[in-house]
C-alpha positions as CSV (number, residue, x, y, z in Angstrom):
1,M,10.9,-7.9,-36.3
2,I,7.6,-8.1,-34.4
3,A,8.4,-11.6,-33.1
4,Y,11.8,-10.4,-31.9
5,L,10.3,-7.5,-30.0
6,Q,7.7,-9.7,-28.5
7,N,10.4,-12.1,-27.3
8,I,12.3,-9.2,-25.7
9,A,9.1,-8.0,-24.1
10,V,8.3,-11.4,-22.6
11,L,11.9,-11.7,-21.2
12,F,11.7,-8.2,-19.9
13,C,8.5,-9.1,-17.9
14,I,10.2,-12.2,-16.5
15,N,13.3,-10.3,-15.5
16,G,11.2,-7.4,-14.2
17,I,9.5,-9.8,-11.8
18,L,12.8,-11.2,-10.7
19,A,14.2,-7.7,-10.1
20,L,11.2,-6.7,-8.1
21,T,11.4,-9.7,-5.9
22,L,15.1,-9.3,-5.3
23,N,14.6,-5.7,-4.5
24,F,11.9,-6.7,-1.9
25,I,14.6,-8.3,0.3
26,M,17.6,-6.3,-0.9
27,G,16.1,-2.8,-1.0
28,Y,13.6,-3.0,1.8
29,A,15.0,-5.6,4.2
30,G,18.7,-5.0,3.6
31,I,19.3,-8.7,2.7
32,F,21.8,-8.9,-0.1
33,S,21.4,-12.3,-1.8
34,L,23.4,-13.9,-4.5
35,A,21.1,-16.9,-4.7
36,H,18.1,-15.4,-6.3
37,A,18.7,-17.3,-9.5
38,V,18.3,-20.6,-7.6
39,F,14.7,-19.8,-6.6
40,F,14.1,-18.7,-10.2
41,G,15.4,-22.1,-11.3
42,V,13.4,-24.0,-8.7
43,G,10.2,-22.5,-10.0
44,A,11.2,-23.3,-13.6
45,Y,12.1,-26.9,-12.8
46,A,9.0,-27.4,-10.7
47,T,6.8,-26.2,-13.6
48,A,8.7,-28.2,-16.2
49,Y,8.4,-31.4,-14.1
50,I,4.7,-30.9,-13.5
51,A,3.8,-29.9,-17.0
52,L,5.7,-32.8,-18.6
53,N,4.5,-35.5,-16.2
54,F,1.1,-34.4,-14.8
55,S,-0.7,-31.3,-16.0
56,D,0.0,-28.1,-18.0
57,S,-2.5,-26.1,-15.9
58,L,-1.2,-22.6,-15.5
59,L,-2.7,-22.1,-12.0
60,L,-1.4,-25.4,-10.7
61,C,2.1,-24.8,-12.0
62,L,2.3,-21.2,-10.8
63,F,1.0,-22.3,-7.3
64,A,3.4,-25.3,-7.1
65,S,6.4,-23.3,-8.2
66,A,5.7,-20.5,-5.8
67,M,5.1,-22.8,-2.8
68,I,8.2,-25.0,-3.5
69,S,10.4,-22.0,-3.9
70,A,9.0,-20.4,-0.8
71,V,9.5,-23.5,1.3
72,L,13.1,-24.0,0.0
73,S,13.8,-20.4,0.8
74,M,14.2,-21.5,4.4
75,A,17.7,-22.5,3.3
76,L,18.3,-18.8,2.8
77,A,16.2,-17.5,5.6
78,L,18.1,-19.4,8.3
79,P,21.4,-17.7,7.6
80,A,19.6,-14.4,7.3
81,L,18.5,-14.8,10.9
82,R,22.0,-15.3,12.2
83,V,24.4,-13.2,10.0
84,R,24.3,-9.9,8.1
85,G,26.4,-8.0,5.6
86,E,29.3,-9.8,3.9
87,Y,28.7,-13.0,5.9
88,F,25.2,-13.4,4.5
89,V,26.4,-12.6,1.0
90,A,29.0,-15.5,1.4
91,A,26.2,-17.8,2.7
92,S,23.9,-17.0,-0.2
93,L,26.8,-17.5,-2.6
94,G,27.3,-21.0,-1.2
95,L,23.5,-21.7,-1.6
96,Q,23.8,-20.6,-5.3
97,V,26.6,-23.0,-5.9
98,I,24.7,-25.9,-4.2
99,G,21.6,-25.1,-6.2
100,V,23.3,-25.2,-9.6
101,T,25.1,-28.4,-8.6
102,I,21.7,-30.0,-7.8
103,F,20.2,-28.8,-11.1
104,S,23.2,-30.3,-12.9
105,E,23.4,-33.6,-11.1
106,W,19.8,-34.6,-10.2
107,K,19.3,-36.0,-13.7
108,S,16.1,-38.0,-12.9
109,V,14.3,-34.8,-12.1
110,T,16.1,-32.0,-13.8
111,G,17.6,-33.8,-16.8
112,G,21.1,-32.7,-15.8
113,L,23.1,-30.6,-18.1
114,G,20.9,-31.7,-21.0
115,G,18.0,-30.0,-19.4
116,M,14.3,-30.6,-19.9
117,I,12.8,-30.2,-23.4
118,G,9.3,-30.1,-24.9
119,I,7.6,-28.2,-22.0
120,P,4.1,-27.4,-23.2
121,R,2.5,-23.9,-23.2
122,P,0.2,-23.3,-20.2
123,N,-3.5,-24.1,-20.2
124,L,-5.9,-21.7,-18.4
125,F,-9.5,-23.1,-18.2
126,G,-9.1,-24.7,-21.6
127,Y,-7.3,-21.8,-23.3
128,V,-3.7,-22.6,-24.4
129,F,-1.3,-19.7,-24.7
130,N,0.2,-20.9,-27.9
131,S,0.8,-17.5,-29.6
132,D,3.6,-15.2,-28.4
133,T,1.1,-12.3,-28.3
134,A,-1.1,-14.2,-25.9
135,F,1.9,-15.2,-23.8
136,L,3.1,-11.6,-23.7
137,A,-0.2,-10.5,-22.4
138,L,-0.1,-13.2,-19.7
139,A,3.5,-12.2,-18.7
140,L,2.5,-8.5,-18.5
141,V,-0.5,-9.3,-16.3
142,I,1.6,-11.3,-13.9
143,L,4.3,-8.6,-13.8
144,L,1.6,-6.0,-12.9
145,M,0.2,-8.4,-10.3
146,V,3.6,-8.9,-8.7
147,L,4.1,-5.1,-8.8
148,A,0.8,-4.6,-7.0
149,I,1.6,-7.2,-4.4
150,T,4.9,-5.6,-3.7
151,A,3.4,-2.1,-3.5
152,L,0.7,-3.4,-1.0
153,L,3.4,-5.1,1.2
154,V,6.0,-2.3,1.3
155,R,3.5,0.5,1.8
156,G,1.8,-1.2,4.7
157,S,2.9,-2.1,8.2
158,F,4.9,-5.0,7.0
159,G,7.0,-2.8,4.7
160,R,7.6,-0.3,7.5
161,S,8.8,-3.3,9.7
162,L,11.1,-4.3,6.9
163,M,12.7,-0.9,6.6
164,A,13.0,-0.6,10.3
165,I,14.9,-3.9,10.4
166,R,17.0,-2.8,7.5
167,D,18.1,0.4,9.2
168,S,18.6,-1.1,12.7
169,E,17.7,-4.6,13.8
170,S,18.3,-3.8,17.5
171,A,16.1,-0.6,17.4
172,A,13.4,-2.5,15.5
173,Q,13.4,-5.2,18.2
174,T,13.3,-2.6,20.9
175,Y,10.1,-1.2,19.4
176,G,8.5,-4.6,19.5
177,K,9.1,-5.8,15.9
178,H,9.3,-9.6,15.5
179,V,12.6,-9.4,13.6
180,N,13.1,-13.1,12.8
181,A,9.5,-13.6,11.7
182,V,9.6,-10.6,9.4
183,K,12.9,-11.5,7.8
184,T,11.8,-15.1,7.3
185,L,8.5,-14.0,5.7
186,S,10.2,-11.5,3.5
187,V,12.6,-14.1,2.1
188,A,9.7,-16.6,1.6
189,V,7.6,-14.0,-0.3
190,S,10.6,-13.0,-2.5
191,A,11.5,-16.6,-3.3
192,G,7.9,-17.6,-4.0
193,L,7.4,-14.8,-6.5
194,A,10.8,-15.6,-8.1
195,G,9.4,-19.1,-8.5
196,V,6.4,-17.6,-10.4
197,A,8.9,-15.9,-12.8
198,G,10.6,-19.3,-13.2
199,S,7.3,-20.9,-14.1
200,L,6.7,-18.3,-16.8
201,Y,10.2,-18.8,-18.1
202,A,9.8,-22.6,-18.4
203,F,6.5,-22.3,-20.2
204,Y,7.8,-19.7,-22.6
205,M,11.2,-21.2,-23.5
206,S,9.9,-24.9,-23.6
207,F,13.4,-25.8,-22.7
208,I,15.5,-25.2,-19.5
209,N,18.9,-26.3,-18.3
210,P,21.2,-25.1,-15.5
211,E,22.9,-22.4,-17.6
212,S,19.9,-20.1,-17.2
213,F,20.3,-20.1,-13.4
214,M,24.0,-19.6,-12.8
215,L,25.7,-17.0,-10.6
216,E,25.9,-14.7,-13.6
217,M,22.1,-14.5,-13.5
218,S,22.0,-13.5,-9.8
219,I,24.6,-10.8,-10.5
220,L,22.6,-9.5,-13.4
221,L,19.5,-9.2,-11.3
222,M,21.4,-7.4,-8.6
223,A,22.7,-5.0,-11.3
224,M,19.2,-4.3,-12.4
225,V,18.1,-3.4,-8.9
226,I,21.2,-1.2,-8.1
227,I,21.1,0.6,-11.5
228,G,17.3,1.2,-11.3
229,G,17.3,2.1,-7.6
230,T,17.2,-0.1,-4.5
231,G,14.3,0.4,-2.1
232,T,12.1,2.0,-4.8
233,L,9.0,0.5,-6.4
234,F,9.7,1.2,-10.1
235,G,13.5,1.3,-10.0
236,P,13.9,-2.5,-10.6
237,I,11.6,-2.3,-13.6
238,V,13.6,0.6,-15.0
239,G,16.9,-1.3,-14.4
240,A,15.4,-4.5,-16.0
241,A,14.3,-2.5,-19.1
242,L,17.7,-0.9,-19.5
243,L,19.7,-4.0,-19.1
244,M,17.4,-6.0,-21.3
245,S,17.5,-3.5,-24.1
246,L,21.3,-3.0,-24.0
247,P,22.3,-6.3,-25.8
248,A,19.8,-5.5,-28.6
249,A,21.1,-1.9,-28.9
250,L,24.8,-3.1,-29.1
251,T,24.0,-5.3,-32.1
252,Y,23.1,-2.2,-34.1
253,L,26.5,-0.6,-33.6
254,P,28.5,-1.7,-36.8
255,F,31.9,-0.9,-35.3
256,L,31.6,-3.5,-32.5
257,P,32.7,-7.0,-33.5
258,P,29.9,-9.5,-32.8
259,S,32.3,-11.9,-31.0
260,E,33.1,-9.2,-28.4
261,L,29.5,-8.1,-27.7
262,G,29.2,-10.2,-24.5
263,T,32.5,-8.8,-23.1
264,I,31.5,-5.2,-23.9
265,Q,28.1,-5.7,-22.4
266,Q,29.7,-6.9,-19.1
267,I,32.0,-3.9,-19.1
268,I,29.1,-1.5,-19.5
269,Y,27.2,-3.2,-16.7
270,G,30.1,-3.0,-14.3
271,L,31.0,0.6,-15.3
272,A,27.4,1.7,-14.8
273,M,27.2,0.2,-11.3
274,V,30.5,1.9,-10.3
275,L,29.5,5.3,-11.6
276,L,26.1,5.0,-10.0
277,M,27.6,4.1,-6.6
278,M,29.9,7.1,-6.9
279,F,27.5,9.8,-8.1
280,R,24.0,8.5,-7.7
281,P,23.9,5.8,-5.0
282,G,20.1,5.7,-4.9
283,G,20.0,4.5,-8.6
284,L,18.3,6.1,-11.5
285,V,14.9,6.2,-9.7
286,G,16.2,6.6,-6.2
287,G,17.0,10.2,-6.6
288,R,20.0,10.4,-4.2
289,T,23.0,12.1,-5.6
290,K,26.5,12.0,-4.1
291,G,26.0,15.4,-2.6
292,K,22.7,14.6,-1.0
293,A,24.0,11.3,0.3
294,A,26.8,13.1,2.0
């Protein structure tokens, strides 16, 4: 039972990081992306390749995963500079499809559909995180670090610039904000930190394949942000906790057939998002009700 709870807790930390980083561009910059799982995957594959072929150093793998994901995020940042709204969502969806295709077909690097196996646990100055308890502590520390980085960014001048651009790009430009630079940097930061989550995931699972980075993952992350509260610091973490605990909670309901749990879970996710958009558009933490929003 303890091992099961530790597993849920580690995965919560990883998903919490992903939800925080998606909220950074979605909630504060107004950039709605369906390609976040791609940057998660880039970080995971970068770590897996380095750990299997060169070094299992935690710092090296985290740094490489973050940098590679941030650089590749330019493929998302360029459309973000030109289009907004549903046009950008469509562009990010295309990037998601391209990313999964590359993960599946670039067999010499990613292992294709068979994935990469035998990824070692990370090494930090000679200490190997072999136990799940130690890895949980590592994941929790990194989650708190990402939360602190996000808080520093959004509560400073950069965060105010992001929110000004989200509310009105033309008005922000009129007041001297460098719109293109701010949007590009926000996407790079979000993707880089998503790459860190991917690195943790690869180290923890010791096996990765494209199925972990499909469109469904991007949609799940968006649901975490919306349910928790977009544009809030702790909303994504609350959303991640709820959606991570839901599958475990459903297994304890004896009247639900095990074969239908996945379908029921998806129905609950969708219903929760619809109800929140109707009656509490700010999410559980956002605090805006339908009446206040009106």
